[in-house]
C-alpha positions, 0 to 999 in steps of 0.5 A: 380942750374944754370940759363942763363937769357937774359933781354930785355928793358931799361937795359943798362946805368942804372947800371944793371950789377953792381947791378946784380953783387952786388945782386948775390954776396950778395946771394953767387952766382957765374957766370957773367953778360954782356951787349949784342949788342942788348941792352939787358943784359945776366946773368949766375948764379950758386948756391943754388936753393933758392938764384938763384930764388931770383936773378931771381926775382931781374932780373925781376925788375932790378935797380930803373932806369931800365925798364924790358920788357922781361926775357928769362930763361933757366935752365942748368946743374951746371958746377962749373966753376966760383969762383965768380960773375963778370962783363964781357965785 
């Protein structure tokens, strides 16, 4: 499965990206995470459905200092283009 997620709230400056990368890697997912100019965070993750769902659950909470106010989720067709999960700028 592949999911495209946009997270809003207090999600920059609280280690959201590094924690998302760590969690996705632990789950064996591939893709990326990045900050958005509007203060949000964007995630694209691909892998087995159960693990993608677990990452999505984590995205709704984020790390301890984050405050997540909204999560927009779009399901996409897997592409297989990524070999790991990384932070992009």
